[in-house]
C-alpha positions as CSV (number, residue, x, y, z in Angstrom):
1,M,-32.5,-9.2,10.6
2,G,-32.2,-12.9,9.7
3,S,-30.1,-15.5,11.4
4,S,-27.3,-14.8,8.9
5,T,-26.8,-11.3,10.2
6,P,-23.9,-11.2,12.6
7,R,-25.3,-8.9,15.2
8,A,-28.7,-7.6,16.0
9,C,-29.1,-3.9,15.6
10,Q,-31.5,-1.6,17.4
11,L,-33.2,1.0,15.2
12,L,-32.8,4.6,16.3
13,L,-34.5,7.6,14.6
14,F,-34.0,11.3,14.9
15,R,-34.3,14.2,12.6
16,H,-31.3,16.0,11.2
17,H,-31.8,18.9,8.7
18,S,-35.4,17.9,8.2
19,K,-34.5,14.4,7.1
20,P,-34.9,11.2,9.2
21,R,-31.6,9.5,9.8
22,I,-31.3,5.9,10.9
23,Y,-28.6,4.5,13.1
24,F,-27.8,1.0,14.2
25,R,-26.4,0.2,17.7
26,A,-24.8,-3.2,18.1
27,S,-26.5,-5.2,20.9
28,Q,-23.5,-7.4,21.7
29,R,-20.7,-4.9,22.0
30,S,-20.1,-1.3,20.9
31,F,-17.3,-0.5,18.4
32,H,-13.9,0.1,20.1
33,D,-13.4,3.8,19.0
34,Y,-10.5,3.9,21.4
35,F,-7.1,2.2,21.5
36,V,-5.1,0.9,24.5
37,T,-1.6,2.0,25.3
38,H,0.8,2.7,28.1
39,L,1.4,6.2,29.5
40,P,4.0,7.2,32.2
41,S,2.4,6.9,35.6
42,S,4.4,9.6,37.4
43,S,3.4,12.5,35.1
44,L,0.4,14.3,33.9
45,H,1.9,14.3,30.4
46,P,3.6,11.8,28.2
47,D,7.3,11.2,28.5
48,S,9.0,14.4,27.4
49,R,11.8,12.4,25.8
50,S,9.3,10.9,23.4
51,S,8.0,14.0,21.7
52,H,6.5,12.0,18.8
53,H,4.0,10.4,21.3
54,Q,1.9,13.4,22.2
55,L,-1.0,11.3,23.5
56,P,-3.8,13.1,25.3
57,R,-3.4,12.1,29.0
58,A,-6.5,14.2,30.0
59,A,-8.8,12.2,27.7
60,S,-7.4,8.7,28.8
61,K,-9.2,6.3,31.1
62,P,-7.7,3.5,33.2
63,H,-7.8,0.1,31.5
64,T,-7.8,-3.3,33.1
65,P,-7.0,-5.9,30.4
66,N,-9.0,-9.0,30.3
67,T,-9.6,-11.8,27.7
68,K,-12.1,-9.7,25.7
69,D,-10.2,-6.4,25.4
70,P,-7.7,-5.3,22.7
71,S,-4.0,-5.6,23.6
72,P,-2.2,-2.5,24.9
73,A,0.4,-0.9,22.7
74,P,3.4,0.2,24.9
75,I,5.4,3.3,24.1
76,A,8.9,2.2,22.9
77,G,11.8,3.9,24.6
78,V,10.0,4.9,27.8
79,S,12.0,3.8,30.8
80,R,9.6,5.0,33.6
81,D,6.7,3.1,35.1
82,T,3.6,3.1,32.9
83,T,-0.1,2.7,33.3
84,V,-2.4,0.9,30.8
85,V,-5.0,3.4,29.6
86,R,-7.7,3.7,27.0
87,I,-7.5,6.8,24.7
88,P,-10.4,7.7,22.4
89,L,-9.0,8.0,18.9
90,R,-10.9,11.2,18.2
91,S,-9.1,12.8,21.2
92,A,-5.6,11.9,19.9
93,K,-5.4,14.9,17.6
94,H,-1.7,14.4,17.0
95,H,-2.4,10.9,15.6
96,F,-5.8,11.1,14.0
97,G,-8.0,13.8,12.6
98,V,-11.4,13.9,11.0
99,S,-13.5,16.7,9.5
100,V,-17.0,16.6,7.9
101,S,-19.0,19.1,5.9
102,R,-22.4,18.8,4.3
103,G,-21.4,21.5,1.7
104,S,-24.5,23.1,0.2
105,R,-26.6,19.9,0.6
106,P,-29.5,20.0,3.1
107,Y,-28.1,17.0,4.9
108,N,-24.9,14.9,5.1
109,E,-24.9,11.4,3.7
110,D,-21.2,10.7,4.5
111,T,-20.3,8.6,7.5
112,Y,-16.9,7.3,8.9
113,Q,-15.5,4.9,11.5
114,A,-12.2,4.8,13.3
115,G,-10.9,2.5,16.1
116,V,-9.7,-1.0,16.7
117,I,-11.2,-4.2,15.4
118,E,-10.9,-7.8,16.9
119,L,-9.0,-9.6,14.2
120,P,-5.9,-11.9,14.2
121,A,-2.8,-10.1,13.2
122,F,-2.0,-10.2,9.4
123,A,1.4,-8.4,9.5
124,R,4.6,-10.1,8.5
125,K,6.9,-11.3,11.3
126,S,9.9,-9.1,11.9
127,A,13.1,-10.4,10.5
128,V,15.6,-12.0,12.8
129,S,18.6,-9.8,13.5
130,L,21.7,-10.9,11.6
131,T,24.0,-9.2,14.1
132,R,23.3,-11.4,17.0
133,A,26.3,-11.8,19.3
134,R,27.8,-15.1,20.1
135,S,26.4,-16.9,23.2
136,S,29.8,-16.7,24.9
137,S,30.4,-13.0,24.2
138,P,30.2,-10.3,26.9
139,L,27.6,-8.5,24.9
140,Q,25.3,-11.4,24.8
141,A,25.7,-12.0,28.5
142,Y,24.8,-8.3,29.1
143,R,21.7,-8.6,27.0
144,E,20.5,-11.7,28.8
145,E,21.0,-10.1,32.2
146,Q,19.0,-7.0,31.0
147,R,16.2,-9.2,29.8
148,R,16.1,-11.1,33.1
149,Q,15.9,-7.9,35.1
150,E,13.1,-6.6,32.9
151,E,11.1,-9.8,33.4
152,K,11.6,-9.7,37.1
153,K,10.6,-6.1,37.3
154,Q,7.5,-6.8,35.3
155,Q,6.5,-9.7,37.5
156,Q,6.8,-7.6,40.6
157,K,4.8,-4.8,39.1
158,D,2.0,-7.2,38.1
159,K,1.8,-8.6,41.7
160,T,1.8,-5.2,43.4
161,S,-0.4,-3.1,41.1
162,G,-2.7,-5.8,39.7
163,E,-2.4,-4.2,36.2
164,G,-1.6,-6.4,33.3
165,T,0.8,-4.8,30.9
166,S,1.1,-7.8,28.7
167,A,0.7,-7.2,24.9
168,E,-1.8,-10.1,24.7
169,G,-5.4,-9.3,24.2
170,V,-8.4,-11.4,23.0
171,N,-6.2,-13.5,20.7
172,G,-2.7,-12.5,22.0
173,D,-2.0,-10.2,19.0
174,P,-1.3,-6.5,18.8
175,Q,-4.3,-4.3,18.1
176,V,-5.5,-4.1,14.5
177,F,-6.6,-0.5,13.7
178,Y,-9.7,0.1,11.5
179,F,-10.5,3.3,9.5
180,G,-13.4,3.7,7.1
181,V,-15.2,6.3,5.1
182,F,-18.7,5.7,3.6
183,D,-20.3,8.0,1.0
184,G,-24.1,7.4,0.9
185,H,-26.3,8.4,-2.0
186,G,-30.1,8.6,-2.0
187,G,-30.0,8.8,1.8
188,T,-28.0,7.8,4.9
189,E,-29.6,4.4,5.5
190,C,-26.8,2.4,3.8
191,S,-23.9,4.5,4.9
192,D,-25.1,4.4,8.5
193,F,-25.5,0.6,8.3
194,L,-21.9,0.2,7.1
195,R,-20.5,2.5,9.8
196,E,-22.2,0.6,12.5
197,S,-22.1,-3.0,11.2
198,L,-19.4,-3.6,8.5
199,H,-16.7,-4.2,11.2
200,D,-19.0,-6.8,12.8
201,Y,-19.2,-8.7,9.4
202,I,-15.4,-8.6,9.1
203,E,-14.9,-10.0,12.6
204,D,-17.6,-12.7,12.2
205,S,-16.2,-13.7,8.8
206,A,-12.7,-14.2,10.3
207,K,-14.3,-16.5,13.0
208,K,-16.3,-18.4,10.4
209,F,-13.2,-19.1,8.3
210,H,-11.1,-19.9,11.4
211,L,-8.6,-17.2,10.4
212,K,-5.2,-17.6,12.1
213,S,-2.6,-15.1,13.1
214,T,0.4,-14.7,10.9
215,L,2.5,-14.1,14.0
216,K,1.7,-17.6,15.4
217,I,2.0,-19.6,12.2
218,E,5.4,-21.2,11.6
219,G,6.6,-20.8,8.1
220,V,3.7,-18.6,6.8
221,Q,3.1,-19.2,3.1
222,V,3.5,-16.2,0.8
223,L,1.1,-16.6,-2.1
224,R,1.3,-15.3,-5.6
225,E,-2.0,-13.6,-6.5
226,V,-2.5,-11.4,-9.6
227,S,-6.0,-10.1,-10.1
228,T,-7.3,-8.4,-13.2
229,S,-7.5,-5.1,-11.2
230,Q,-3.7,-5.2,-10.7
231,V,-2.3,-6.3,-14.0
232,S,-2.4,-2.8,-15.4
233,L,-0.5,-1.4,-12.4
234,R,2.9,-3.0,-13.0
235,Q,4.3,0.0,-14.9
236,H,3.4,2.4,-12.1
237,V,6.4,3.4,-10.0
238,T,5.0,5.7,-7.4
239,R,7.2,4.4,-4.6
240,D,10.5,5.5,-6.1
241,G,9.0,8.8,-7.4
242,T,10.1,8.4,-11.1
243,K,6.7,9.7,-12.3
244,G,6.8,13.4,-12.8
245,E,5.2,15.5,-10.0
246,A,3.3,17.5,-12.6
247,E,1.4,14.4,-13.6
248,L,0.0,14.2,-10.0
249,Q,-1.1,17.8,-9.8
250,G,-4.2,19.8,-10.7
251,K,-7.9,19.2,-10.4
252,Q,-8.9,15.5,-10.4
253,A,-5.3,14.4,-11.2
254,H,-5.4,10.8,-9.9
255,A,-2.4,8.5,-10.5
256,L,-2.7,4.7,-10.6
257,P,-2.5,2.9,-7.3
258,I,0.7,1.4,-6.1
259,P,1.0,-2.4,-6.7
260,S,-0.2,-4.8,-4.0
261,S,2.1,-7.0,-2.1
262,P,1.5,-10.8,-2.1
263,P,-1.0,-12.1,0.5
264,L,-0.1,-14.4,3.3
265,S,-1.9,-17.7,4.0
266,Q,-3.9,-17.5,7.3
267,G,-5.9,-20.7,7.2
268,D,-6.0,-24.2,5.6
269,E,-9.5,-25.6,5.8
270,P,-10.5,-25.9,2.1
271,K,-13.8,-27.8,2.7
272,L,-15.0,-25.1,5.1
273,V,-13.9,-22.3,2.9
274,I,-15.4,-23.7,-0.3
275,G,-18.7,-24.4,1.5
276,L,-19.1,-20.9,2.8
277,E,-18.1,-19.3,-0.5
278,K,-20.5,-21.4,-2.6
279,S,-23.3,-20.8,-0.2
280,L,-22.9,-17.0,-0.4
281,V,-22.6,-17.0,-4.2
282,Q,-25.7,-19.2,-4.5
283,S,-27.6,-16.8,-2.3
284,W,-26.8,-14.0,-4.7
285,R,-27.9,-16.0,-7.7
286,N,-31.2,-16.9,-6.0
287,L,-31.9,-13.3,-4.8
288,V,-30.8,-11.2,-7.8
289,G,-29.9,-13.4,-10.8
290,G,-28.7,-11.5,-13.9
291,Y,-25.1,-10.6,-13.5
292,F,-24.8,-12.9,-10.5
293,R,-25.7,-16.0,-12.3
294,R,-22.1,-16.3,-13.5
295,F,-20.6,-14.4,-10.6
296,Q,-17.3,-15.7,-9.3
297,P,-15.4,-13.3,-7.0
298,E,-11.6,-13.1,-7.7
299,A,-10.7,-13.6,-4.1
300,F,-12.7,-16.8,-3.7
301,S,-11.1,-20.2,-4.0
302,A,-11.1,-21.4,-7.6
303,Q,-10.3,-24.9,-6.5
304,E,-10.0,-27.0,-3.3
305,G,-6.7,-26.6,-1.5
306,S,-6.5,-22.8,-1.8
307,P,-5.5,-21.2,1.5
308,T,-7.5,-18.6,3.3
309,T,-6.2,-15.0,3.1
310,M,-7.4,-11.6,4.3
311,S,-8.7,-11.0,0.8
312,T,-11.0,-14.0,1.2
313,I,-12.3,-12.6,4.5
314,L,-12.9,-9.1,3.3
315,T,-14.6,-10.2,0.1
316,Y,-16.9,-12.5,2.0
317,A,-17.7,-9.8,4.6
318,F,-18.5,-7.2,2.0
319,L,-20.7,-9.5,-0.1
320,R,-22.4,-10.8,3.0
321,A,-23.2,-7.3,4.3
322,D,-24.5,-6.2,0.9
323,L,-26.6,-9.3,0.6
324,D,-28.2,-8.8,4.0
325,F,-28.9,-5.1,3.2
326,V,-30.4,-5.8,-0.2
327,E,-32.4,-8.7,1.0
328,A,-33.9,-6.6,3.8
329,Q,-35.0,-3.9,1.3
330,V,-36.6,-6.6,-1.0
331,R,-38.7,-7.8,1.9
332,K,-40.1,-4.3,2.6
333,T,-42.9,-2.6,0.8
334,D,-42.6,0.9,-0.8
335,S,-44.8,2.6,1.7
336,E,-44.8,5.9,-0.2
337,S,-47.1,4.3,-2.8
338,D,-49.2,2.5,-0.1
339,S,-51.5,4.9,1.7
340,V,-52.2,2.3,4.4
341,L,-48.6,1.5,5.2
342,S,-47.5,5.1,5.1
343,D,-49.9,5.9,8.0
344,A,-48.8,2.9,10.0
345,P,-46.6,3.4,13.1
346,L,-43.0,2.6,13.1
347,N,-43.4,-0.2,15.6
348,A,-46.4,-1.8,13.9
349,S,-44.5,-5.1,13.3
350,D,-43.2,-5.4,16.8
351,I,-44.1,-8.6,18.6
352,L,-45.0,-8.0,22.3
353,D,-41.9,-6.3,23.8
354,S,-39.4,-7.6,21.2
355,P,-38.7,-4.9,18.6
356,S,-38.2,-5.9,15.0
357,Y,-34.6,-5.3,13.9
358,Q,-34.6,-3.6,10.5
359,I,-31.7,-2.9,8.2
360,G,-32.1,0.4,6.4
361,G,-35.1,1.7,8.2
362,P,-38.8,0.8,8.1
363,R,-39.3,1.6,4.4
364,R,-37.6,0.2,1.3
365,F,-34.4,2.1,0.6
366,K,-33.3,2.2,-3.1
367,G,-30.1,4.1,-2.6
368,G,-26.6,2.8,-1.6
369,S,-23.2,3.8,-0.5
370,T,-19.6,3.5,-1.5
371,C,-17.0,2.4,1.0
372,S,-13.2,2.5,1.6
373,I,-11.7,0.9,4.7
374,A,-8.1,0.6,5.8
375,L,-6.8,-2.1,8.3
376,I,-3.3,-1.7,9.9
377,S,-1.5,-4.5,11.7
378,T,1.9,-4.5,13.3
379,P,4.2,-7.5,14.1
380,S,4.8,-6.1,17.7
381,P,2.8,-4.1,20.2
382,T,4.6,-1.0,19.2
383,P,2.0,1.2,17.4
384,F,2.2,1.8,13.7
385,W,2.8,5.5,14.1
386,H,6.1,5.0,15.8
387,P,9.1,5.9,13.5
388,T,10.8,2.5,14.1
389,S,7.7,0.3,13.7
390,P,7.0,-1.7,10.4
391,S,3.4,-2.4,9.7
392,T,1.1,-4.0,7.1
393,L,-1.8,-2.0,5.5
394,I,-4.7,-3.7,3.8
395,V,-7.2,-1.5,1.9
396,S,-10.7,-2.8,0.8
397,H,-12.5,-0.5,-1.5
398,V,-15.8,-0.1,-3.4
399,G,-16.9,2.9,-5.4
400,D,-15.2,6.3,-5.6
401,T,-14.1,7.1,-2.1
402,R,-10.3,7.4,-2.0
403,I,-7.3,6.4,0.2
404,L,-3.9,8.1,-0.2
405,L,-0.4,7.7,1.3
406,C,2.2,10.4,1.4
407,N,5.7,9.1,0.6
408,T,8.2,10.4,3.1
409,A,11.2,10.3,0.7
410,N,9.7,12.3,-2.2
411,G,6.5,13.8,-0.8
412,I,4.4,12.4,-3.6
413,A,0.9,11.2,-3.1
414,A,0.6,7.4,-3.5
415,P,-3.1,6.4,-4.1
416,L,-4.3,3.0,-2.9
417,T,-7.7,2.9,-4.7
418,T,-9.2,3.4,-8.1
419,D,-12.6,5.0,-9.0
420,H,-15.1,2.3,-10.0
421,H,-16.7,4.3,-12.8
422,P,-18.0,3.1,-16.2
423,S,-15.1,5.0,-17.8
424,S,-12.7,2.6,-16.2
425,S,-11.5,0.1,-18.8
426,G,-11.7,-2.8,-16.4
427,E,-15.1,-1.9,-15.1
428,G,-16.4,-1.1,-18.6
429,Q,-15.4,-4.6,-19.9
430,R,-16.9,-6.3,-16.8
431,L,-20.3,-4.6,-17.2
432,R,-20.6,-4.0,-21.0
433,K,-22.4,-7.3,-21.6
434,Y,-25.1,-6.5,-19.1
435,A,-25.4,-2.6,-19.1
436,A,-26.2,-1.6,-22.6
437,T,-27.4,1.8,-21.4
438,F,-24.1,3.6,-20.8
439,V,-24.7,7.3,-21.3
440,T,-22.5,10.4,-21.1
441,D,-23.8,13.2,-19.0
442,S,-23.3,17.0,-19.6
443,F,-20.0,16.8,-17.7
444,G,-18.6,14.2,-20.1
445,E,-18.8,11.4,-17.5
446,E,-20.1,8.0,-18.4
447,R,-23.0,6.7,-16.3
448,M,-24.9,3.4,-16.0
449,G,-28.6,3.7,-15.3
450,G,-28.0,7.2,-14.0
451,F,-25.4,6.2,-11.5
452,A,-21.7,7.0,-11.7
453,N,-20.4,4.1,-9.6
454,T,-20.2,0.5,-10.9
455,R,-19.5,-0.9,-7.5
456,A,-21.5,0.0,-4.4
457,F,-23.4,-1.4,-1.4
458,G,-27.2,-1.2,-1.9
459,D,-28.5,0.2,-5.2
460,M,-30.9,-2.7,-5.5
461,Q,-32.3,-1.6,-8.9
462,L,-28.9,-2.0,-10.5
463,K,-27.8,-5.3,-9.0
464,R,-28.9,-7.4,-11.9
465,L,-26.6,-5.2,-14.2
466,G,-23.5,-5.9,-12.1
467,V,-23.3,-3.2,-9.5
468,S,-21.8,-5.4,-6.7
469,A,-19.9,-4.8,-3.5
470,E,-17.0,-7.1,-4.5
471,P,-14.1,-5.1,-3.1
472,E,-10.8,-4.1,-4.7
473,I,-8.2,-5.2,-2.1
474,R,-4.7,-4.1,-1.9
475,R,-2.0,-5.1,0.7
476,I,1.0,-2.8,1.3
477,E,4.0,-3.6,3.5
478,L,5.0,-0.3,5.2
479,A,8.6,0.0,6.2
480,P,9.5,2.1,9.2
481,A,8.8,5.8,8.5
482,E,8.3,5.0,4.8
483,Y,5.1,7.0,4.6
484,S,4.2,10.1,6.5
485,F,0.4,9.8,6.8
486,M,-2.7,8.3,5.2
487,V,-5.7,10.2,4.0
488,L,-9.3,8.8,3.5
489,V,-11.7,11.1,1.6
490,S,-15.1,11.0,0.1
491,D,-15.8,12.0,-3.5
492,G,-16.8,15.5,-2.4
493,I,-13.1,16.1,-1.9
494,S,-11.5,13.7,-4.5
495,G,-13.9,15.0,-7.2
496,T,-12.7,18.6,-6.6
497,L,-9.0,18.2,-5.6
498,G,-6.2,16.2,-7.0
499,D,-4.3,13.6,-5.0
500,Q,-1.2,15.8,-4.7
501,E,-3.2,18.8,-3.7
502,I,-4.8,16.9,-0.8
503,V,-1.4,15.6,0.4
504,D,0.2,19.0,0.2
505,I,-2.5,20.6,2.3
506,V,-2.1,18.1,5.0
507,K,1.7,18.6,5.0
508,E,1.3,22.3,6.0
509,A,-0.8,21.4,9.1
510,K,0.8,20.8,12.5
511,T,-1.5,17.9,13.4
512,P,-3.6,15.4,11.5
513,E,-6.7,17.0,13.0
514,Q,-5.8,20.4,11.6
515,G,-4.9,18.8,8.3
516,S,-8.3,17.2,7.9
517,K,-10.0,20.5,8.6
518,N,-7.8,22.3,6.1
519,V,-8.6,19.8,3.4
520,V,-12.3,20.0,3.9
521,A,-12.3,23.8,4.1
522,F,-10.3,24.2,0.9
523,A,-12.4,21.7,-1.0
524,T,-15.6,23.4,0.1
525,E,-14.2,26.8,-0.8
526,V,-13.3,26.0,-4.4
527,S,-16.0,23.4,-5.2
528,T,-18.8,24.3,-7.6
529,E,-20.9,21.3,-6.7
530,G,-21.2,21.7,-2.9
531,D,-21.1,17.9,-2.3
532,N,-20.7,16.4,1.1
533,A,-17.1,16.3,2.1
534,T,-15.4,14.0,4.6
535,C,-11.6,13.7,5.3
536,L,-9.7,11.4,7.7
537,V,-6.0,11.9,8.3
538,V,-4.0,9.1,10.1
539,R,-0.4,9.7,11.3
540,L,2.2,7.2,10.2
541,G,5.9,6.8,11.1
542,G,7.3,9.5,8.9
543,W,5.0,12.3,10.1
544,E,7.8,14.5,11.5
545,R,9.5,14.4,8.1
546,R,6.4,15.0,6.0
547,C,7.7,18.3,4.5
548,E,11.3,17.1,3.8
549,G,10.7,15.0,0.7
550,G,10.6,16.5,-2.8
551,L,9.3,20.1,-2.9
552,G,7.4,19.8,0.3
553,S,4.0,21.4,0.0
554,M,5.2,23.8,-2.7
555,S,4.5,21.6,-5.7
556,T,0.8,22.6,-5.8
557,K,0.9,25.8,-3.8
558,E,0.7,28.1,-6.9
559,S,-2.2,26.2,-8.3
560,R,-4.1,26.1,-5.0
561,E,-3.7,29.9,-4.6
562,W,-5.0,30.4,-8.2
563,R,-8.0,28.2,-7.5
564,R,-8.7,30.1,-4.3
565,Q,-8.7,33.4,-6.1
566,E,-10.8,32.0,-8.9
567,A,-13.4,30.8,-6.4
568,A,-13.5,34.2,-4.7
569,V,-14.2,36.2,-7.9
570,P,-17.9,36.1,-9.0
571,R,-18.2,34.5,-12.4
572,G,-20.2,37.5,-13.8
573,R,-17.4,40.0,-13.0
574,R,-14.6,38.2,-14.9
575,E,-13.2,39.9,-18.0
């Protein structure tokens, strides 16, 4: 990898279903697939009075906070002494669940990632209470006395136990959670690269742009940003549920995403920002040309003085990661057509005892991957799944993987992404001048150069025609318990099930872990394509009320039962 790559990666190979898979292991630090929180010290189980915090005590490990660790998230409402622990996200089945199936394919090209990422907070500050008591009132005096007692108790605990229970971590902000699903095509080289490295690019981009925390900036500027991908969304009213539920049901019934909230300014160094953006765009022009000769990402600064936002960071990180991946493939030789290179050992290019770090394996990889990631930030250390905690969700998306929310009030699926296909009006207009070979396959779907996605990582053969990794970014302000859960799926599920079907299946499960398994099982059962299927379910504040809104899970129950019966009957026996 070149000097522009944020972290060196070691190449690991092993065989899985008769196909070599390539993994990258960060040399500087491993991904934090755990989160840090407080659990009661005097019990083997979480506080019984906080039933909505069923955290796995058995899977937790003691955590000693330092300047490089994420900040702990205390459990609100717990009055007993607590211990700071690390909990693997995969073990917290009441808060997160994931299920993967390769379908009828010989190997699985889907990957995923879940954990915490080292980023400054991007959540809005909590509003100041308007019911503050007067300074001379008995109520205010009581509150001040309680606060002093809590501070004194905390100081004594820190001195005796040596455990830091402060909410401050590497940058003094609450933890930022990171969830991602990556759907590879043509192999696993690109999706594995994104799983192991994309979060590094995001973290390093935030450092390059000197991103600041919204919780530490006085008078954060709220910007007005309207992109071409959001103009057509103004008539959509998913939040208040005025769209008919029947419109959201059935196979491949996908509604328009909910509108994005205005971004917040998190930096004011225009010369630095302009320089980094211009350098990246110029690198694309020099390497690829074609579509990228006039390429200007929407999130990049159109003029000096434009502040830095999370959209800027994510767009830069996505394009930088894609550039490094494509550039690495260009430098390789297609060894399948070279009899000499095909017989060469994998470590032929190693110098002494220093291995060569390769992106995408030793051979040129012509495939790619779609990507959908979700970042969640809170204004306080209280975790986002707590019913009283507001949070901010940012989605960055490329391709046809999908992210959904379930509205607690009406039970309707609220999509956060759109499919980047040639049939999309916005994507068709963007690429029509370059891709004159739009064709319609036997299923009635438009394709460009044989590919269904107009945005993706990799796919080096279609870069000149405009298949870029410029992400579609959406920011959503989540009120306490406004949504019940979030679902991330690959197209092996979204191509078979409708948004409402996916959400209704999760509603019927007792835990997010069980919900993800049920979604994958049903999609695999009724699918006729047998594609790889991946589903991530993330608990939000309204989880306990997920079946109360609208018709609960009944809105698609009949259609799901019919589809299950239809899949069970052999096609040749139907009358």
